GUTIGU-190175 format. One record per residue: x, z, y of N, C-alpha, C in turn; residue number from 1. Coordinates in pm, whole numbers, plus 32768, in hexadecimal, padded with zeros to 4 digits. Atoms other than C-alpha are relative to their C-alpha. Layout:
N
n.c1; n.c3; n.c2; ca.c1; ca.c3; ca.c2; c.c1; c.c3; c.c2; resi
X; Z; Y; X; Z; Y; X; Z; Y; NUM
...
REM end
This chain:
54
n.c1; n.c3; n.c2; ca.c1; ca.c3; ca.c2; c.c1; c.c3; c.c2; resi
8063; 7FFE; 7F95; 800B; 8001; 7FF7; 8050; 7FF9; 8098; 1
7FA1; 801B; 7F89; 80AD; 7F94; 8137; 7FB5; 8060; 8080; 2
8013; 7FA4; 7F7B; 80A2; 8060; 828C; 7F95; 7FB0; 805F; 3
805B; 8036; 7FB1; 7FD2; 7F4C; 833C; 7F72; 8012; 7FBC; 4
805D; 7FF9; 8041; 7EC8; 7F60; 822A; 7FBB; 8092; 8017; 5
803E; 7F6A; 7FD6; 7EA0; 80E4; 826A; 7FD4; 8005; 8088; 6
801D; 801A; 7F72; 7E91; 8099; 83E6; 7F6E; 7FCB; 7FF8; 7
8087; 8042; 7FF0; 7D6C; 7FAF; 83AF; 7F98; 803E; 7FC0; 8
8064; 7FBC; 802B; 7CC4; 8087; 82C4; 7FDA; 807B; 804C; 9
800F; 7FA4; 7FA5; 7CD0; 8198; 83B6; 7F90; 7FD7; 806E; 10
807C; 8046; 7F74; 7C17; 80AD; 84D9; 7F97; 7FBF; 7FC3; 11
8057; 8056; 8039; 7B80; 7FB8; 840F; 7FEB; 7FF4; 7F7F; 12
7FF0; 7FFC; 8097; 7B35; 802E; 8297; 7FD5; 7F7C; 7FC3; 13
8035; 806B; 803B; 7A69; 7EF6; 8243; 806A; 7F95; 7FF1; 14
7F8B; 8075; 8006; 7B80; 7E04; 82AC; 806D; 801D; 7FB0; 15
7F95; 7FE9; 804F; 7C97; 7EB5; 81E7; 7FEA; 7FDD; 7F9F; 16
8021; 8028; 809B; 7BE6; 7E75; 809A; 7FB8; 7F7B; 7FF0; 17
8053; 8087; 8019; 7B4E; 7D0F; 80D9; 8028; 7FBF; 7FB9; 18
7FB3; 8058; 8071; 7C49; 7C72; 7FF1; 7FF5; 803F; 7F70; 19
801F; 7FB7; 808B; 7BEA; 7D5D; 7ECC; 7F9D; 7FF2; 7FC4; 20
8074; 803D; 8046; 7AA7; 7CAD; 7E84; 7F91; 8033; 804B; 21
8068; 7FD6; 7FCF; 795B; 7CC5; 7EFB; 7FBB; 8082; 7FFF; 22
8044; 7F86; 8013; 78C4; 7DFB; 7E5E; 8078; 807F; 8043; 23
7F9B; 7F8C; 7FC1; 79F4; 7ECC; 7EF9; 7FDB; 8000; 809E; 24
8011; 8002; 7F6C; 79AD; 7E47; 804A; 7F85; 8029; 8026; 25
808D; 7FC1; 7FDB; 7830; 7E9C; 802F; 7FEF; 8093; 8005; 26
8013; 7F7D; 8002; 7861; 7FF0; 7FB8; 8049; 8042; 8064; 27
7FB2; 7FB2; 7F93; 7968; 803E; 80C7; 7FB6; 7FEF; 8084; 28
803F; 8021; 7F8B; 7884; 7F93; 81C8; 7F81; 806D; 8006; 29
806E; 7F93; 8006; 775F; 8075; 8150; 8033; 808F; 801F; 30
7FBA; 7F85; 7FD5; 7830; 81A4; 8166; 8043; 8027; 8090; 31
7FDC; 7FF3; 7F76; 78AC; 8151; 82B5; 7F8E; 8025; 8041; 32
8082; 8001; 7FCC; 7736; 8118; 8320; 7FD8; 809A; 8002; 33
802F; 7F7B; 8009; 770A; 828E; 829A; 8047; 804C; 803F; 34
7FA1; 7FD0; 7FBE; 782A; 82FF; 834C; 8082; 7FD0; 7FFC; 35
7F84; 8049; 7FE6; 796F; 82B3; 83D1; 8075; 802D; 7F96; 36
7F94; 7FCA; 8051; 7A3D; 83B2; 82F7; 7FF2; 7FEB; 7F77; 37
800F; 8045; 8075; 7993; 8342; 81B0; 8032; 7F82; 7FE2; 38
7FB6; 8077; 8008; 79E4; 81E9; 81EE; 808A; 7FFF; 7FF3; 39
7F7C; 7FE9; 7FFD; 7B51; 824E; 8226; 8032; 802A; 7F74; 40
7FE0; 7FD6; 8089; 7B68; 830E; 80E5; 7FD9; 7F9D; 7FA4; 41
802C; 807C; 805B; 7AB9; 81E5; 802C; 8068; 7F9D; 7FFB; 42
7F9B; 8088; 7FF3; 7B8F; 80DC; 80BA; 80A8; 8032; 7FB9; 43
7F64; 7FD3; 8042; 7CEF; 81C1; 8051; 8008; 801A; 7F6F; 44
7FF7; 7FFC; 807E; 7C66; 81FB; 7F07; 800D; 7F76; 7FB0; 45
7FE8; 807A; 803C; 7C3A; 8097; 7EC6; 8093; 7FBB; 8000; 46
7F71; 803E; 7FEC; 7D88; 802C; 7F57; 8066; 8060; 7FA0; 47
7FAB; 7FA1; 8059; 7E35; 8152; 7E71; 7FDD; 7FDB; 7F74; 48
800C; 802E; 808D; 7D96; 80C6; 7D3D; 8056; 7F9F; 7FCF; 49
7FA1; 8057; 801E; 7E8A; 802C; 7C74; 7FC9; 7F8C; 7FBD; 50
803B; 8064; 803A; 7D9E; 7F52; 7BCE; 7FEF; 7F80; 806E; 51
8017; 807B; 7F8F; 7D76; 7E86; 7D1A; 8075; 7FBC; 8020; 52
7F88; 8017; 7FC0; 7EE4; 7E79; 7D6C; 803D; 7FAC; 7F9E; 53
7FB3; 806D; 803F; 7F47; 7D40; 7CBF; 8052; 7F8C; 8068; 54
REM end
């Protein structure tokens, strides 16, 4: 996970996971709508998942 990806996850969580798949984007988008902090946490969890880091 790069530094810029983490910065993007803090300020615009859905954009940080846009290349990880449509489902990830929708989940993080809905979490961000529910609250900014849940969106950040969701984005960081998806970015740290080794399954998506190919």
